[in-house]
N, C-alpha and C positions, 0 to 999 in steps of 0.2 A: 552324424545326425544333427540337423540344425536345431538349436535350442532357443533361438530368438529370431525375430524379424528385425531387420535394421535397414537404414538407408545411408547412402554416402553423399555428402554435399559436393555438388558439381560446379556451382557458381554462387557468388555472393552479390548482394545488392541487385538482384535480377528476379523479376522484371522491374523492380522499383527498389529504392533504398530500404534497407532493413529486411528485405525478403531474400529467400534462397531458392536455388534450383537443386533438387536432390533426385536420386534414383534408388529405388528399393532393391533389395537383394534378388527380387524376381524380375528386375529390369524395367519396372514402371517408373517413368519420370513424372515429377510433380513439383508444384510451387509450395514452399513451406515457410513457416516462421519458427523462431526459437522459443520454446516454452519458457526459457530462462530469461527472456526479455532482452532489451536493447543493450544493456550493459555487459552482456556476456556473448559476444559475437562468435559465430561458428566459422570454421575455415574450410577451404576446399580440400577434399579428401577425408574429412572427419566423418566417422561412422556415428550414426545417431539412432535412437529408438524411434519407431514409427507409430503413429496414432491414427485411428479412424474415429472421427466424431461427426455425426450427422452427415456421413457420406464424404467427408473431406479428409485430407491427410495433413499431418504436421510433423515437426521434428523437434527433439529435445537434445541438449548437448551432452547427455550421458547415456550412451547406448547400454541397454540392459537394466536400467534403473527400475523400470516398471514392466510387468508381464505384458506380452503382446499377442497371445494366441487369439483372443476375442477381438483384437483391434485390426486384424488382417482384413483388407478390403474384400468384399464378398467374392468378386471374380477371381481372387488369388487364393482363396481358402484351399482349393483342391491341390494346388502346387505346394502349399505349406504343409498340408496333411501328408502328402507323399514324402516330404523331407523329414517331418517331425512326427513319426507314427505314434509314439507314446502319448504325446500331448493331444494328438488328433483323436486317439481312442478315448481319453478322458473327456474331451470335448463332446464326442458322440454320445457317451454315456450320460453326460450332463444334459445334453439336448433331449434325449429320450425321456429323462426324468423331469423335464421342464425346469431345469435349474441352471439356466444360462444367464449369468449376470452381465449387465451392461457395464463395462469397465469405465467408460468415459462419457461425459456429457458436457454441454456448454451452459454457462450461466453468466449473468451480468452482475457486477458489483454494485450494490446500492448503499453500502456504508463500510467504513474501515473502523474497527473497534479494537484498538490496541494490537493484540496478537492474533485477532481473528477477523474474518470478513463476513458481511451479510450479503447473500447472493440470492438472485431470483433466476430460476431456470426450469426446464421441462422436468427434470428428475429430482431436483433438490431446491428447497427454499428455506432461508433462515441463516443462522449464524454458524459458520464452519471454520475449521482450522486451515493452515497452509503448510505444505510440505516442501522443504528444501529452499524456501525463500522467506523473506520477512513480509508480514502483512502490510507494513508501512510502504512497501514498494508499489502497492496497487493504489489506484484512485477510483472514485465513483465513476461508473460508466465503462470500466474495463470489461472486455469479453474474456472469460477465463475458462480453463479446462478443469473439470471436477473429476477426481479419481475415486471411483466407487468401490474398488476392491479393498481400500483402506477403511477401517472401522473406527470412528465414523468417517464418512466421505470427507475429502479435503481437496483444496485447490492446489494444483501442481504447476500452474503457469498461465501465460497469456495465449489466447488463440489467434488474435489478429493484431496487426500493426497498421494504424492509419497511414496512408501515403503522405499525408500532410503533417506527419509527426514532427514536433519540435520539443526541446526540453521544457518541462513544466517549471513555473516559477511559484514558489510557495512562501508563505509567511505565517506566523503563529499569533493567535489572539487569546490572551489569558484573561478570563472574565468569569461569568457564571452562566448557566443555562437559563435563558429567559423563561419566565413562568415557574421557575423553581428556585430553591435556595442551595443549589449544588454548584460549587466552583467547577469550572470547565476550561480545558485547553483545547482549542480548535485549530486545525491546520487548514488554511485556505489556499486555493489555487487560482491564478488568473485564467479566465476562460479564453477560448480561441479568438473571441472578438477583441481581446486586448484591453477591455474596459471593465467588464463585470468580473466578479469573483464568485466562487462557490466553495462550500465546506467539503473537504475530502475525507477528513477523519476527526475524531474527537476523543478525548479522555476526560472522564467525569469522576469527581470524588464521591465516594459512597455516602458520606455523612449528609445531614446530621443523624446522630443516633439517639439523642434525647427527645422524647415526644414533646417536651416543653419548648423546644427550639423552633421558633417561627420566623425569626429575622436573621439575615446574614450580613455581616460586614466583611468584605473581601479585600484585603490589602495586598496588592500585587507588586512584585518586583518590577521596576520601571526600566531597567537597562540590563544588558547581558553582553557577553563576549562569545564568539564562535567557539573558543577553546573550552568553554564550560558546557557540558552536555545537559545541564539542568536549568530549569526556571524555578522560582520560589514564590510562595504567597502564604498569607496568614488568613485563615477562616475563623471568624469569631461569630458565634451564634448567641442570640439572646431571646428572651421572651418578648411578647408584645409590649411589655412595660420597661424593656431595656435591661433586664437582669441577665447577666451572662450565664449561659448554660453549658457551653462547650467552646473550646479553642484548640485549633490545630495548626501546626507548622507543616506546610506541604512542600514536597519536592517533586517536580514534574519532569519527566524525561522528554527531551526535545525530539527524540525519534518516535514519540507517540506510543511507547510501549507500556506506559503506566504512570501512576501517581502514588506516592507513599507519604506517610506521616513521619516526621523526624523530631528529635528533641530540640527544645528551644536553643540549647547550646550549640547545635549544629547548624542553626539558621544563619546564613552569612550576613555580614554587615552590608548596608547599601553601598554601591560603588559611588564615589564622589564626583560623578560626571552625569551629564544629562543626555548622553548618547550611548548607543550600543555599537560594538565593533562587528562587522560582517566577516565572512570567510576570507575575503581578499583585502581586509584591513581598511574598508571604507567606514564612514560614520553614518549610523542609522538614527534618524530622528522621527519620533512618532507621538509626541506629546501634545500636539495642537488639535483641539477639538474642531471638528468640521473639515479638517484638511487630510489629504492622503499621506501615506508614509513617504518620507523623503530620505535622501542620502546626500552626503557631500564627500568629495575626494580628500579634503583636509578638514581639520576640526573647525577652522574659521572660513572654510570655502563656501562657494555657492551651493545652496541646497536645491535638489531637483527630485521630482516625483519618481518613485521606482515601484510602488505597489499601491493599487487602488483600495486600500483599507482605510476607511475614514475614522479619525480619532473621535473618541467619545468619553463620557465620564463613567462608564461601566467597567472598562478594562483597558488593556494595553496591547498594542501591536508590537511584535518583536521579530527579528530576522530568524528564519529557519536555519537549522544546522547545515553547514556546508553550502548554503545558497549564495550565489553571486548575482547581484542585481545590476540592471542597466536602466537608463532613463526610459520612461514610458513614451 
């Protein structure tokens, strides 16, 4: 007796890069994407779970990870029911009782919030979790699959891959949320035009906690190295008259998973240099107000623009973890 629906990958990078050709166990051929994303490619002959979402099919790289009975395309349900009679009986009973749940739906990512995503879709709107992947792997605008049999619903992967896909270029901006007194780390991405940038995710400190705190002095770490997974800053809160009410030493995760308070003794001493080191050992410069982020191949080498993040007096631009930069 068949206990799951699956598909076999028959071709890769077909009909376009990052797409697949696959064939279901019922013999139907279709074009698919991997729900695990571009960094986990599938191979010819690999068996994958099959999904039906809004009439389409897709594949994921772990066959049997999620139930498939209600994701069988309508014209194939009869064949499935003849193979998997026990599940078909349960499905029939649920149908008569009006208790047939939609397993999967599509949604668009509107914000990345640490370990969760904010999505907008036909079946779900709001902040939800992610299964089997890191929320930081997604960016605003991604079309994703939401799995509803999980309580609460959760994102399980991507639904589409743009044919013009190219690796994203990110940088981090450590400052505060404008209009508030909340220190904030924001991850920005260069848009497809190669000129503008957009915020893809942010982490915000919960403070202040004292109702008398009305002013913020946020002292940010000015440089970093790629080997260090954290950024650091000091948040000092005062009353309108300048009386200190709260002070926090903050440690920010570069992977955008959170921010935490640390003891003063754990706060690192400033590095005695005016540049950061990127993942490939280049020198990152971001301290000039009104200029974009720059890089040089040597400490005293020629500086060239690599990220259109303009320096200001409110915060600091720093290289993203693992990111390699090239000239704009």
